C-alpha positions in Angstrom: -110.7 21.4 67.7 -107.0 22.3 67.7 -104.3 19.7 68.7 -103.4 21.9 71.7 -107.0 21.7 73.0 -106.9 18.0 73.3 -106.9 16.6 76.9 -104.0 14.4 78.1 -106.4 11.5 78.1 -107.1 11.9 74.4 -103.4 11.4 73.7 -103.1 8.1 75.6 -103.1 5.1 73.2 -106.6 3.4 73.1 -106.6 -0.1 74.3 -110.2 -0.8 73.5 -111.5 -0.3 77.1 -113.6 2.4 78.6 -111.7 5.3 80.3 -113.9 4.9 83.4 -114.9 2.0 85.5 -112.9 -1.1 86.6 -111.6 -3.3 83.8 -112.7 -6.9 83.7 -110.4 -9.9 83.2 -110.5 -9.8 79.4 -109.5 -6.1 79.5 -106.6 -6.9 81.9 -105.3 -9.6 79.5 -105.5 -7.1 76.6 -103.5 -4.6 78.7 -100.9 -7.2 79.5 -100.6 -8.3 75.8 -100.2 -4.7 74.6 -97.7 -3.9 77.4 -95.6 -7.0 76.5 -95.6 -5.9 72.9 -94.2 -2.5 73.9 -91.3 -4.2 75.8 -92.4 -3.6 79.4 -93.7 -6.9 80.6 -94.9 -6.6 84.2 -93.1 -8.7 86.9 -94.8 -11.8 88.1 -93.6 -13.9 91.1 -93.4 -17.0 88.8 -90.7 -15.3 86.7 -88.1 -15.2 89.5 -85.1 -17.6 89.8 -85.6 -20.7 91.8 -83.0 -21.9 94.3 -82.0 -24.8 91.9 -81.5 -22.4 89.0 -79.4 -20.1 91.2 -77.2 -22.9 92.4 -76.7 -24.1 88.8 -75.6 -20.5 87.8 -73.2 -20.4 90.7 -71.8 -23.8 89.8 -71.2 -22.7 86.2 -69.4 -19.5 87.4 -67.2 -21.7 89.7 -66.3 -24.0 86.8 -65.4 -21.0 84.6 -63.2 -19.5 87.3 -61.5 -22.8 87.8 -60.7 -22.9 84.1 -59.5 -19.3 83.7 -57.4 -18.8 86.8 -54.8 -21.5 86.0 -54.7 -20.2 82.4 -54.1 -16.6 83.7 -51.4 -17.8 86.0 -49.6 -19.7 83.2 -49.8 -16.5 81.0 -48.3 -14.5 83.8 -45.5 -16.9 84.3 -44.7 -16.9 80.6 -44.7 -13.1 80.6 -42.3 -13.0 83.5 -40.0 -15.5 81.8 -40.0 -13.3 78.7 -39.2 -10.2 80.8 -36.3 -12.0 82.4 -34.9 -13.1 79.0 -35.2 -9.5 77.7 -33.3 -8.2 80.8 -30.4 -10.6 80.0 -30.4 -9.6 76.3 -30.0 -5.9 77.4 -27.2 -7.0 79.7 -25.5 -8.6 76.7 -25.9 -5.4 74.7 -24.3 -3.5 77.5 -21.4 -5.9 77.6 -20.8 -5.5 73.9 -20.7 -1.7 74.3 -18.1 -2.2 77.2 -16.0 -4.4 75.0 -16.0 -1.9 72.2 -14.8 0.8 74.6 -12.1 -1.3 76.3 -10.0 -2.7 73.4 -12.0 -5.9 73.1 -11.8 -6.9 76.7 -14.6 -8.0 79.0 -15.1 -6.2 82.3 -13.2 -7.3 85.5 -16.0 -8.1 87.9 -15.8 -9.1 91.6 -19.0 -10.2 93.3 -18.9 -9.5 97.1 -21.3 -12.2 98.0 -18.5 -14.7 97.4 -16.1 -13.0 99.7 -16.9 -15.4 102.6 -17.2 -18.6 100.5 -13.8 -20.0 101.4 -14.6 -19.9 105.1 -18.3 -20.7 105.1 -18.8 -22.8 101.9 -21.8 -20.7 100.8 -22.4 -17.2 99.4 -23.4 -14.4 101.6 -26.5 -12.9 99.9 -27.0 -10.4 102.7 -24.3 -8.2 101.2 -25.4 -5.4 99.0 -23.4 -5.7 95.7 -23.4 -1.9 95.4 -20.9 -1.7 98.4 -18.1 -3.0 96.1 -17.0 -0.8 93.2 -15.9 -3.9 91.3 -19.4 -5.5 91.3 -21.2 -5.9 88.0 -23.8 -3.3 88.7 -21.2 -0.6 89.6 -18.9 -1.5 86.7 -21.6 -1.6 84.1 -23.9 1.2 85.4 -22.4 3.7 82.8 -23.6 1.3 80.1 -27.3 1.3 81.1 -27.3 -1.5 83.8 -29.6 -0.7 86.7 -31.3 -2.5 89.6 -34.4 -3.0 87.6 -32.5 -4.6 84.7 -30.8 -7.0 87.1 -34.1 -8.2 88.7 -36.0 -11.1 87.3 -39.8 -10.9 88.0 -39.8 -14.6 89.1 -36.7 -14.6 91.2 -36.2 -17.2 93.9 -33.1 -15.6 95.5 -32.0 -12.0 95.6 -29.3 -9.8 97.0 -29.4 -8.2 99.5 -31.5 -11.0 101.0 -33.3 -9.0 103.7 -37.0 -9.2 103.1 -37.6 -5.5 103.8 -35.1 -4.4 101.1 -35.9 -4.4 97.4 -33.7 -6.6 95.2 -30.6 -5.2 93.7 -29.5 -8.3 91.8 -31.2 -11.7 91.1 -28.6 -12.9 88.5 -25.2 -14.4 89.0 -22.2 -13.6 86.8 -19.1 -15.4 85.6 -16.9 -13.1 87.8 -13.3 -13.3 88.8 -14.2 -14.9 92.2 -12.9 -18.5 92.7 -13.9 -21.2 95.1 -10.8 -20.8 97.2 -11.6 -17.2 97.8 -9.0 -15.8 95.4 -9.6 -13.1 92.8 -7.8 -14.0 89.6 -7.5 -12.7 86.0 -7.2 -14.8 82.9 -3.4 -14.4 83.1 -3.3 -16.7 86.1 -5.1 -19.5 84.3 -1.9 -21.5 83.7 0.4 -21.9 86.7 4.1 -21.6 86.3 4.6 -25.3 86.8 2.3 -25.9 83.9 -0.6 -27.5 85.8 -4.1 -26.1 85.4 -6.0 -24.1 88.0 -9.3 -26.0 87.3 -11.3 -23.7 89.7 -10.8 -20.9 87.2 -11.7 -22.7 83.9 -15.3 -21.3 83.6 -14.6 -17.6 84.2 -15.2 -14.9 81.7 -15.8 -11.5 83.4 -12.2 -11.3 84.6 -10.7 -8.9 82.2 -10.0 -11.5 79.5 -10.3 -10.6 75.8 -13.7 -11.3 74.5 -14.0 -14.2 72.0 -16.0 -17.3 71.3 -13.5 -19.7 72.9 -13.5 -21.7 76.0 -11.3 -24.1 78.0 -12.0 -27.7 78.8 -10.1 -30.0 81.1 -8.8 -33.1 79.5 -6.7 -36.0 80.8 -3.4 -36.0 79.1 -0.5 -38.3 80.2 -2.0 -38.9 83.7 -2.6 -35.2 84.3 -5.3 -32.7 83.7 -4.5 -30.0 81.1 -6.5 -27.1 79.8 -7.4 -27.3 76.1 -8.7 -24.3 74.3 -11.7 -24.7 71.9 -13.4 -22.3 69.6 -17.1 -21.7 70.0 -19.7 -20.9 72.6 -19.5 -24.0 74.7 -22.0 -24.4 77.6 -20.6 -21.7 79.8 -22.4 -18.4 80.7 -21.8 -14.8 81.3 -24.9 -14.3 83.5 -27.9 -16.3 84.5 -30.7 -16.6 87.1 -30.0 -17.5 90.7 -31.0 -21.1 91.2 -31.8 -21.9 94.9 -30.5 -25.2 96.3 -31.3 -27.1 99.4 -29.5 -30.1 100.7 -31.2 -32.6 103.0 -28.9 -35.5 104.0 -27.3 -36.7 100.8 -30.0 -35.3 98.5 -29.9 -31.8 97.0 -32.9 -30.2 95.4 -32.9 -27.2 93.1 -35.4 -24.5 92.6 -35.0 -22.5 89.3 -37.3 -19.5 88.9 -39.1 -20.5 85.6 -40.9 -23.8 86.2 -37.8 -25.9 86.8 -35.8 -23.8 84.2 -33.6 -20.7 84.2 -32.5 -18.1 81.7 -28.9 -17.9 80.8 -26.8 -15.3 78.8 -24.3 -17.2 76.8 -20.9 -16.1 75.6 -22.2 -15.2 72.1 -24.7 -12.8 73.9 -27.7 -15.1 73.1 -30.2 -16.1 75.8 -31.2 -19.7 76.3 -33.6 -21.4 78.6 -31.8 -24.1 80.5 -32.7 -27.1 82.6 -29.6 -28.5 84.4 -29.6 -29.6 88.0 -25.8 -29.1 88.1 -26.2 -25.4 88.1 -27.3 -25.0 91.7 -26.2 -21.8 93.5 -23.4 -23.7 95.4 -20.1 -22.1 94.4 -18.6 -19.2 92.4 
């Protein structure tokens, strides 16, 4: 007989039982054993999950979620801190390009949010810095500075402050603004009488010549005098906004990076700082 003449039944694997009639219990066991060997074990009610087993599995999943979610949040915060530091490094590179194009001088920057400080004692974050052509973003835009570059992913304050508006700037700069509301350049540092205008001692983005030097106030002959030093000092060119809140006589600060903030130093390096004296309280 040719292979094509065989019936479909003849091609079924033989299990050692007759092709007709009802199989007895031994034959059913044989079928189950062969079927299991072929990888198709039939379902049986006893093989289902019990309620206790299901609860144990749910509990294990809950524990794993409790472990991984904080770790994921920590990784996200670390990534945001790195993005912020990268933004400030790019700002530093842009400032160096500006210095090269302007005979070694830093830009003259005026931040409009300090325009009402003399009268109110606090910055006005509702002002869009793009409204003043002397603001950092407008002065430095030809050198690659943009709204995205001036936005920290973890910011706690922004300008403009309106919730419905996207942030334009979340960093503060060592601008020419002063606590008394005046806008001064480096040439006004020493008054004609020889006394020091101490409110201006920490300013850099005021058109001064770029260099690793700074001024410290020291007591000399019962008066404060400004003494120039070489080096970086602890001053900054740009840094994160740090929110501050005063309740009674106590002031609390909220930096954006787990009680720390990023800072662009005078040598264009970026450091992670933790200093409660750097609250966003004055220019």
